[in-house]
Every structure is written in structure tokens, then in C-alpha cells.
C-alpha positions in Angstrom: 5.0 -4.7 15.0 5.2 -1.0 16.0 6.3 1.5 13.4 7.7 4.7 14.5 6.2 7.8 12.9 9.3 8.8 11.1 9.5 5.3 9.5 6.1 5.6 7.9 7.5 7.8 5.0 10.2 5.2 4.2 7.7 2.4 4.4 5.3 4.2 2.1 8.1 4.6 -0.5 9.1 1.0 -0.2 5.4 0.0 -0.7 5.0 2.2 -3.8 8.2 0.6 -5.3 6.7 -2.8 -4.6 3.4 -1.8 -6.3 5.5 -0.7 -9.4 7.2 -4.0 -9.5 3.9 -5.8 -9.4 2.8 -3.6 -12.4 0.4 -1.3 -10.5 0.3 2.5 -10.6 -0.1 4.2 -7.2 -2.2 7.4 -7.5 -2.7 9.9 -4.7 -6.1 11.7 -5.2 -8.1 14.0 -3.2 -11.7 13.1 -2.4 -14.2 11.6 -0.1 -13.1 7.9 -0.3 -10.9 5.4 1.5 -9.0 4.1 -1.4 -7.8 0.7 -2.6 -7.0 -1.5 -5.5 -8.9 -1.5 -8.8 -8.5 -2.2 -12.5 -8.9 0.8 -14.7 -8.8 0.4 -18.5 -6.9 -2.8 -18.2 -4.4 -1.2 -15.8 -3.8 -2.2 -12.1 -4.3 1.0 -10.1 -4.0 1.7 -6.4 -6.0 4.9 -5.3 -4.9 6.4 -2.0 -6.6 9.5 -0.5 -3.9 12.1 -0.4 -5.6 13.8 2.5 -5.2 10.7 4.7 -2.3 10.6 7.3 0.7 8.5 6.7 -0.3 5.6 8.7 -3.6 5.4 6.8 -1.8 5.6 3.5 0.5 2.7 4.5 -2.6 0.7 5.6 -4.4 1.3 2.2 -1.3 0.4 0.2 -0.7 -2.6 2.3 -4.3 -4.0 1.8 -4.1 -3.3 -1.9 -0.9 -5.1 -2.3 -2.1 -8.0 -0.2 -5.0 -8.1 -2.8 -2.6 -8.1 -5.7 -0.9 -11.2 -4.4 2.3 -10.5 -2.6 2.2 -13.9 -0.9 3.8 -15.5 -3.9 6.9 -13.3 -4.1 9.9 -12.7 -1.9 9.7 -9.7 0.4 12.0 -8.4 3.0 10.7 -9.9 6.3 10.0 -6.4 7.7 8.0 -5.3 4.6 6.0 -8.6 4.7 5.2 -8.2 8.4 4.0 -4.5 7.8 1.8 -5.6 4.8 0.3 -8.5 6.8 -0.3 -6.4 9.9 -1.6 -3.3 8.2 -3.9 -5.2 5.8 -5.5 -6.8 8.7 -6.3 -3.6 10.5 -7.6 -1.9 7.3 
């Protein structure tokens, strides 16, 4: 699936909403790291490097959501395809 550059912002917002529905907090931080899913003080947290480009942010969020277990819930087909595809390339 090809995502147009202007669609990455909407996709990023959709993925952030999905993370919230799964009980995870998404934090955009500055630093020398890739990012991903972790548990911090018994809370699910997804850390994303805010200096990364939009495509990379979507890839990091997709991989983290895949790790959280989105296979067991209903997702819009487009979002599921994005998560599956982006998580593989991460």
C-alpha cells in the first residue's frame, strides 16, 4: 500500500487514537533513539522520536501497536493494512 505524504498526518492521528483505545500513552520525545513500546511504572507507553519524519513516526507507532496486540480487535481495513505493512518494514 502506498500512502501519500499528506495522508501520513491523518494516519498518525488515527494510530494515536488507536493507542489510546488500547490503554497506551504516546509520547513524542527528543533524543538519540528509535522509539517503540515499553511499560513504564505499570503504564503502557509508546515513545516516538519527535525529530523523525512523519513516515518514520507512523512506522514506529505501527510496530508498537502490533506488539500491543491489534490482531485481536477490529480495525478499519486501511489502518490494519498500514499497521501490518509498516510494522514489517520497521
